[in-house]
N, C-alpha and C positions, 0 to 999 in steps of 0.2 A: 238231213233235216227236211221235214215236210213243209213246203213253202205254200201253205194255205194260212194266210194271216188270220182269218176268222176262226179257223179250227184251232190255231195256236192260242188265240185269245179266249177261246172257250175252255182251255185247259189251265192256263195260269195267266197272271198279269204279265203283259208284254213290256219289257224294259228297253228303253232307247237310250243309248249313250250319246250325250250331247257333245259333238265334235270328237268322239272317242273318249277315252279316259286319259287325262293328262296330269302332270305334276312333276316336281323335281326336274329331272333332265329330259323328260318325255313331253314334247309340246303337243298341243291339240292339232287335229286335222293332219296327222301324219300316219303312215302305215303302222308305226309302233303304237300310237294311241288307239288305233282301231283294233289291233291285236290284243292290247291290254283290256279293251272293252269286252271282248269275247271271253277272256279269261276271268273277268269280273262278273260274268253272268248276263251280259247284254244279249238280247235277241235281235237287236237292230242297232246299226250305227247311223248317226246323223252326220252328213258331210256337207260342207260349204263349198260351192263351186264358183270359181272365177274364170274369166277368159283372158288370155294374153292378147297382146296387140296383133299377133299373127294367127289367132284363132285356136290356140291350144287350151283345153279345159284342164284346170289345175285345182287342187284342194287348198282353198284359202278363203277366209272370211273377208269380204270387201271392207276396205278402210282400216284394216288392222296392221298395215305394213310397219309402222313405227313401233308398235307395241310387241308384235310377234316376231318381227325380223330385225328390229333395231335399224330399219331402213328409212332414211330421210329423203331418198330420191323419188323417182317417178313411181306412181302406183302400178300394181300388177297389170291392169288393162292397158297401160301405156308402155309396157315393156315387151320385148320379144321373148319367146320361150327360151332361147339361148341365154339371154341375160337372166331370166328368172331362175334357170337351173343353177346359177352361181350363188344364189341367196341361200342362207341357212337360218332356220328358226333359232331363237334364243330361248334359254331356260328361264327359270324363275329368278335367277340372279342376273338376268340380262346378258348372259354369256352365250356365245354361239355354240350350237350343238352340231352333231354330225347329220342332223335331219334336214334334208332339203324338201322342196315342194314336190309332192307326188301328183301324178296325172289321174284323171278320171278313169282312163283305160287301165292304169295299174291297179286302182282300187277295185274295179269291176273284175279283173282277172284274179286278183289276190283273194277276194272274198266271194267269188262265184261258188254257189253251192254250200256256203257256210253260214250266212246270216241274212236278215233283211237289211235293206239300205234305204234310208230316207234322204233323198236328194233335195237339199235345201237350196235356195236361190235359183230354183228351177225356172222361174218366169223370166229371168234375165237372158236365158239361152234355151228356150224350150225345144226348138228344132234340133239343135246340136246335141242336147242331152238325150232327147228321144232317140235320135239316130244311134248314139253310143249304147243305149240300153238294148236296142235291137241287134246291133252289131255284135254284142257280147252274149246275146241270147239269155238275158238276165231279167226279163220283164216280170217274171213271177216273184222276184225278190225285191223290186224297187217300188217305193211309194214316192210320188212327187206331190208337192203342196204349193199352194199359191193363195193370195187373197182372192176372194170370189168376185168375178165380174163376167159379164156376157162375153167379153173378148177372150178371157181365159177359157170359158166353157166351149166357145167356138173352136179355139185352137185344139183343145183336148178332143173334141168330137171329130174334127177333120183330120188331125195329124197324129193323135196319140190315144185312140179309143181302147187300145190294148193295155195301156199302162195305168196302174192303180193311182187314183187321185184322191187327195183330201183337201177340202177348202180350209183356210185358216181364218177363223172368226174371232172377233173381239167384242165381248159383252152382249151383242145382239145378233140375231140370225138373219134378219132382213129377208126371210123367205128362201134362203140359200138351199136348205135341205129340200124343200118342195120343188125348186127349179131343177136341182140335180136329179131328183127322182124321176123327172119327166125327160131327162136328157139321155144321150147315148154315151155319156162319160162313164168310165169305169170307176164309179164312186163307191169307195169302200168304207168311208167314215169321215169324221171331222175333227180337226184340232181346235179345241175350245179354250179360249183365253178369257179370263174374267177377273175384274179388279176387286169385286166384292161378292159376298155370298148371295146378294140380291139379284145378281145377273141372271138373265134368262137362260144362259148357256150352262149353268151349273144346277139348275133346278131338276128335281127328280123327274118331273114330267118330260122335260126336254131329252134327258139321257134315255129315259124309257122309250120315248118315241123313236130315237135313233135305233135302239136295240130291236124294237118291234118291227122296224123296217129293214132289219138285217145289216145295220151300219155300226161301226165301232166308234167309241168316244175316246179321244186322245187328250190328256192333260199334261201340262208342263210343271214340274216342280223345280226347275232350274231358276236361278237368280242371276240374271246378267246385269241387272241394275236394280238396287233395292227400291228405287223410286218408280220403276216401271213394273207395277204389280201385274202378274199374269195368272195367279192361282189363288187370289184372295188371301195371301199369306200362308197358304198350306204348301210350304216349299221345302227345299233341301236344307236351308239354314235352320229352320225350326226343328226339322227332323233330326239333324245332327247334334245341335247344341241346346235344344229345348226338349220338346215332347214329340217324338215321332208319331204318336197317335193323332196329334193335331196337324201333322204334315202328310206324310205318305199314307198313314192309316185313314185319314179323312178322305183322301182322293179315292182310295180303294172302296171305302164304304159308300161313297157317292155313286159307284158303278162305273168308274173309268176303266177301260180295258187296256189302254196303253199309257205309260207314263214316261216322259223324257226327263232324265236326271243327269247330274254330273257325278253321281256317287252310286253306281250300280251295285257294287259289292255290298256296301252298307245297307242299301235298300233290300236286296235279296235276303240278307241275314235277318233284317227286321221283319219282313213280311213272312218269312218262313217261321220265325220265332213266335209270331202271334197268329199263325195259321190263316194268313190272308193271301198267301202267294198262289196257292192252287185254288181253282174254282170248285 
Protein backbone atom coordinates (compact mmCIF):
# COMPACT_ATOMS: atom_id res chain seq x y z
CA UNK A 1 0.00 0.00 0.00
CA UNK A 2 1.27 3.46 -0.90
CA UNK A 3 1.17 5.53 2.28
CA UNK A 4 0.58 8.92 0.74
CA UNK A 5 -2.81 10.00 2.07
CA UNK A 6 -3.17 12.84 -0.42
CA UNK A 7 -2.34 10.59 -3.36
CA UNK A 8 -4.85 8.00 -2.16
CA UNK A 9 -7.52 10.69 -1.74
CA UNK A 10 -6.89 11.82 -5.32
CA UNK A 11 -7.74 8.30 -6.52
CA UNK A 12 -10.87 7.44 -4.53
CA UNK A 13 -12.91 8.37 -1.47
CA UNK A 14 -10.91 7.39 1.62
CA UNK A 15 -13.06 5.38 4.03
CA UNK A 16 -12.41 5.32 7.77
CA UNK A 17 -13.86 2.56 9.94
CA UNK A 18 -15.10 4.08 13.19
CA UNK A 19 -13.64 1.90 15.99
CA UNK A 20 -13.26 -0.83 13.38
CA UNK A 21 -16.33 -2.71 12.17
CA UNK A 22 -18.29 -4.36 14.95
CA UNK A 23 -21.52 -6.27 15.48
CA UNK A 24 -22.78 -9.59 16.76
CA UNK A 25 -19.96 -11.20 18.70
CA UNK A 26 -17.23 -8.86 17.42
CA UNK A 27 -16.84 -5.81 19.71
CA UNK A 28 -15.47 -2.46 18.62
CA UNK A 29 -11.86 -1.40 19.26
CA UNK A 30 -10.57 -4.97 19.08
CA UNK A 31 -8.06 -6.51 16.70
CA UNK A 32 -10.94 -8.51 15.23
CA UNK A 33 -12.98 -5.36 14.51
CA UNK A 34 -10.00 -3.72 12.83
CA UNK A 35 -9.37 -6.82 10.70
CA UNK A 36 -13.03 -6.86 9.69
CA UNK A 37 -12.76 -3.19 8.74
CA UNK A 38 -10.04 -3.93 6.19
CA UNK A 39 -12.06 -6.82 4.76
CA UNK A 40 -14.99 -4.40 4.43
CA UNK A 41 -13.02 -1.93 2.32
CA UNK A 42 -11.68 0.52 4.90
CA UNK A 43 -8.52 2.44 4.05
CA UNK A 44 -8.12 3.63 7.63
CA UNK A 45 -9.10 2.41 11.07
CA UNK A 46 -10.04 4.79 13.85
CA UNK A 47 -8.79 3.74 17.26
CA UNK A 48 -9.63 5.06 20.73
CA UNK A 49 -6.70 5.20 23.14
CA UNK A 50 -6.86 5.06 26.93
CA UNK A 51 -4.03 4.80 29.46
CA UNK A 52 -3.95 2.45 32.45
CA UNK A 53 -2.90 3.52 35.92
CA UNK A 54 0.63 2.23 35.27
CA UNK A 55 0.97 3.95 31.91
CA UNK A 56 0.04 1.26 29.36
CA UNK A 57 -1.81 2.50 26.26
CA UNK A 58 -4.80 0.29 25.40
CA UNK A 59 -7.64 0.41 22.89
CA UNK A 60 -10.74 1.60 24.70
CA UNK A 61 -13.16 4.51 24.48
CA UNK A 62 -13.08 6.42 27.77
CA UNK A 63 -16.21 6.15 29.87
CA UNK A 64 -17.60 3.04 28.17
CA UNK A 65 -16.59 0.46 30.78
CA UNK A 66 -20.12 -0.46 31.82
CA UNK A 67 -21.48 -0.67 28.28
CA UNK A 68 -18.59 -2.38 26.47
CA UNK A 69 -17.18 -4.50 29.32
CA UNK A 70 -20.17 -4.87 31.65
CA UNK A 71 -17.69 -3.60 34.23
CA UNK A 72 -19.03 -1.74 37.27
CA UNK A 73 -15.69 -1.27 39.02
CA UNK A 74 -12.95 1.26 38.55
CA UNK A 75 -12.49 2.91 35.14
CA UNK A 76 -9.53 1.88 32.98
CA UNK A 77 -7.34 4.86 34.01
CA UNK A 78 -7.60 3.74 37.65
CA UNK A 79 -6.66 0.11 36.95
CA UNK A 80 -3.26 -1.48 36.41
CA UNK A 81 -2.58 -3.20 33.12
CA UNK A 82 -2.52 -6.58 34.85
CA UNK A 83 -6.09 -6.03 36.01
CA UNK A 84 -7.18 -4.62 32.65
CA UNK A 85 -5.92 -7.77 30.92
CA UNK A 86 -8.51 -9.79 32.86
CA UNK A 87 -11.43 -7.84 31.37
CA UNK A 88 -13.40 -9.04 28.36
CA UNK A 89 -15.58 -7.11 25.95
CA UNK A 90 -19.23 -8.13 25.85
CA UNK A 91 -21.24 -8.73 22.67
CA UNK A 92 -24.57 -7.21 21.64
CA UNK A 93 -26.38 -9.54 24.06
CA UNK A 94 -24.19 -8.28 26.92
CA UNK A 95 -22.44 -11.66 27.06
CA UNK A 96 -18.65 -11.85 27.54
CA UNK A 97 -16.59 -12.57 24.43
CA UNK A 98 -13.08 -13.94 24.06
CA UNK A 99 -11.86 -10.45 23.13
CA UNK A 100 -9.77 -8.60 25.68
CA UNK A 101 -8.30 -5.13 25.42
CA UNK A 102 -5.42 -4.89 22.99
CA UNK A 103 -2.51 -2.50 23.37
CA UNK A 104 -1.45 0.31 21.07
CA UNK A 105 1.78 -1.58 20.43
CA UNK A 106 -0.20 -4.62 19.26
CA UNK A 107 -2.29 -2.50 16.90
CA UNK A 108 0.73 -0.78 15.40
CA UNK A 109 2.56 -4.06 14.85
CA UNK A 110 -0.49 -5.87 13.50
CA UNK A 111 -1.42 -3.17 11.00
CA UNK A 112 1.99 -1.81 10.12
CA UNK A 113 2.20 -1.59 6.34
CA UNK A 114 -1.50 -2.47 5.91
CA UNK A 115 -3.66 0.63 6.37
CA UNK A 116 -3.83 4.17 7.67
CA UNK A 117 -4.60 4.62 11.36
CA UNK A 118 -6.42 7.52 12.99
CA UNK A 119 -5.32 7.82 16.61
CA UNK A 120 -8.28 9.36 18.42
CA UNK A 121 -8.02 10.70 21.98
CA UNK A 122 -4.47 11.73 21.00
CA UNK A 123 -4.51 14.85 23.10
CA UNK A 124 -4.94 12.89 26.35
CA UNK A 125 -1.47 11.35 25.91
CA UNK A 126 0.33 13.19 23.09
CA UNK A 127 3.90 12.40 24.10
CA UNK A 128 3.33 8.71 24.82
CA UNK A 129 1.41 8.19 21.56
CA UNK A 130 4.01 10.12 19.54
CA UNK A 131 6.76 8.00 21.08
CA UNK A 132 4.90 4.82 20.16
CA UNK A 133 4.41 5.99 16.56
CA UNK A 134 8.14 6.59 16.19
CA UNK A 135 9.10 3.42 18.05
CA UNK A 136 7.15 1.33 15.54
CA UNK A 137 8.36 3.45 12.60
CA UNK A 138 4.79 3.98 11.48
CA UNK A 139 4.52 7.78 11.16
CA UNK A 140 3.57 7.65 7.47
CA UNK A 141 0.44 5.67 8.38
CA UNK A 142 -0.87 7.54 11.42
CA UNK A 143 -3.02 10.68 11.57
CA UNK A 144 -3.63 12.31 14.94
CA UNK A 145 -6.41 14.79 15.66
CA UNK A 146 -7.34 17.26 18.35
CA UNK A 147 -9.50 20.28 18.97
CA UNK A 148 -7.51 23.31 17.76
CA UNK A 149 -5.66 25.48 20.25
CA UNK A 150 -2.31 27.19 20.53
CA UNK A 151 -1.26 24.66 23.17
CA UNK A 152 -1.96 21.80 20.74
CA UNK A 153 -0.11 23.50 17.91
CA UNK A 154 2.90 24.19 20.15
CA UNK A 155 3.08 20.53 21.20
CA UNK A 156 2.83 19.38 17.58
CA UNK A 157 5.55 21.81 16.45
CA UNK A 158 7.92 21.02 19.30
CA UNK A 159 7.35 17.32 19.79
CA UNK A 160 5.59 15.83 16.79
CA UNK A 161 6.37 17.84 13.62
CA UNK A 162 6.82 14.57 11.72
CA UNK A 163 3.35 13.20 12.54
CA UNK A 164 0.31 13.98 10.37
CA UNK A 165 -2.19 16.24 12.11
CA UNK A 166 -5.81 17.25 11.54
CA UNK A 167 -7.70 19.79 13.65
CA UNK A 168 -11.23 18.83 14.67
CA UNK A 169 -13.57 21.76 14.04
CA UNK A 170 -17.25 22.28 14.84
CA UNK A 171 -19.35 24.67 12.71
CA UNK A 172 -16.80 27.51 12.61
CA UNK A 173 -13.14 27.66 11.63
CA UNK A 174 -11.98 30.52 13.87
CA UNK A 175 -8.98 31.01 11.60
CA UNK A 176 -7.60 27.53 12.34
CA UNK A 177 -6.63 26.84 8.74
CA UNK A 178 -4.75 30.11 8.40
CA UNK A 179 -2.88 29.56 11.68
CA UNK A 180 -1.84 26.05 10.71
CA UNK A 181 -0.72 27.15 7.25
CA UNK A 182 1.82 29.43 8.97
CA UNK A 183 2.94 26.80 11.49
CA UNK A 184 5.48 23.99 11.38
CA UNK A 185 2.79 21.41 12.10
CA UNK A 186 2.47 18.55 9.59
CA UNK A 187 -1.03 19.74 8.72
CA UNK A 188 -2.65 17.44 6.15
CA UNK A 189 -6.33 18.34 6.39
CA UNK A 190 -9.24 19.05 8.71
CA UNK A 191 -12.09 17.07 10.24
CA UNK A 192 -15.17 19.20 9.69
CA UNK A 193 -18.28 18.74 11.85
CA UNK A 194 -21.39 20.77 11.10
CA UNK A 195 -24.88 20.74 12.54
CA UNK A 196 -26.61 22.44 9.60
CA UNK A 197 -25.97 23.00 5.91
CA UNK A 198 -25.51 26.70 6.70
CA UNK A 199 -22.30 26.01 8.61
CA UNK A 200 -19.18 27.67 7.29
CA UNK A 201 -17.37 24.32 7.28
CA UNK A 202 -19.55 22.63 4.65
CA UNK A 203 -19.73 25.52 2.23
CA UNK A 204 -18.25 24.93 -1.21
CA UNK A 205 -15.93 27.88 -0.73
CA UNK A 206 -14.39 26.50 2.44
CA UNK A 207 -13.79 23.01 1.07
CA UNK A 208 -12.39 24.48 -2.16
CA UNK A 209 -10.02 26.63 -0.09
CA UNK A 210 -8.71 23.54 1.71
CA UNK A 211 -8.15 21.77 -1.60
CA UNK A 212 -6.52 24.82 -3.14
CA UNK A 213 -4.06 24.87 -0.25
CA UNK A 214 -3.34 21.15 -0.61
CA UNK A 215 -5.38 19.99 2.40
CA UNK A 216 -7.97 17.23 2.72
CA UNK A 217 -11.55 17.57 3.97
CA UNK A 218 -12.80 14.88 6.39
CA UNK A 219 -16.52 14.33 7.15
CA UNK A 220 -18.23 11.99 9.59
CA UNK A 221 -21.32 10.05 8.59
CA UNK A 222 -21.36 8.20 11.91
CA UNK A 223 -24.23 8.66 14.37
CA UNK A 224 -23.04 8.23 17.94
CA UNK A 225 -26.02 10.21 19.29
CA UNK A 226 -28.92 11.32 17.10
CA UNK A 227 -29.13 14.50 19.18
CA UNK A 228 -25.48 15.39 18.48
CA UNK A 229 -25.61 16.22 14.78
CA UNK A 230 -22.20 16.26 13.10
CA UNK A 231 -23.02 16.12 9.37
CA UNK A 232 -26.30 18.05 9.07
CA UNK A 233 -28.23 14.78 8.86
CA UNK A 234 -26.22 13.39 5.93
CA UNK A 235 -25.29 10.31 7.87
CA UNK A 236 -25.11 6.51 7.99
CA UNK A 237 -28.69 6.14 9.19
CA UNK A 238 -30.32 7.95 6.28
CA UNK A 239 -27.94 6.18 3.89
CA UNK A 240 -28.89 2.72 5.16
CA UNK A 241 -32.62 3.01 5.78
CA UNK A 242 -33.51 6.11 3.77
CA UNK A 243 -31.91 7.57 0.66
CA UNK A 244 -28.11 7.11 0.40
CA UNK A 245 -27.97 9.94 -2.15
CA UNK A 246 -28.96 12.26 0.71
CA UNK A 247 -26.35 10.72 3.01
CA UNK A 248 -23.10 9.39 1.64
CA UNK A 249 -23.79 10.75 -1.83
CA UNK A 250 -24.28 14.28 -0.52
CA UNK A 251 -20.96 14.21 1.35
CA UNK A 252 -19.10 13.03 -1.74
CA UNK A 253 -20.76 15.61 -3.96
CA UNK A 254 -19.74 18.30 -1.47
CA UNK A 255 -16.11 17.41 -2.10
CA UNK A 256 -15.17 15.58 1.08
CA UNK A 257 -12.10 13.41 0.54
CA UNK A 258 -12.36 11.25 3.67
CA UNK A 259 -15.52 9.88 5.28
CA UNK A 260 -15.68 8.10 8.63
CA UNK A 261 -18.45 5.52 8.86
CA UNK A 262 -19.69 2.54 10.84
CA UNK A 263 -20.70 0.77 7.60
CA UNK A 264 -17.71 0.58 5.24
CA UNK A 265 -18.88 -2.35 3.13
CA UNK A 266 -22.27 -0.81 2.43
CA UNK A 267 -20.74 2.57 1.62
CA UNK A 268 -18.23 1.07 -0.82
CA UNK A 269 -21.00 -0.84 -2.58
CA UNK A 270 -23.17 2.27 -2.85
CA UNK A 271 -20.39 4.59 -4.05
CA UNK A 272 -19.19 2.13 -6.66
CA UNK A 273 -22.77 1.53 -7.80
CA UNK A 274 -23.33 5.24 -8.49
CA UNK A 275 -19.81 5.88 -9.85
CA UNK A 276 -18.78 8.14 -6.96
CA UNK A 277 -16.05 6.03 -5.39
CA UNK A 278 -13.25 6.74 -7.83
CA UNK A 279 -12.17 10.30 -8.55
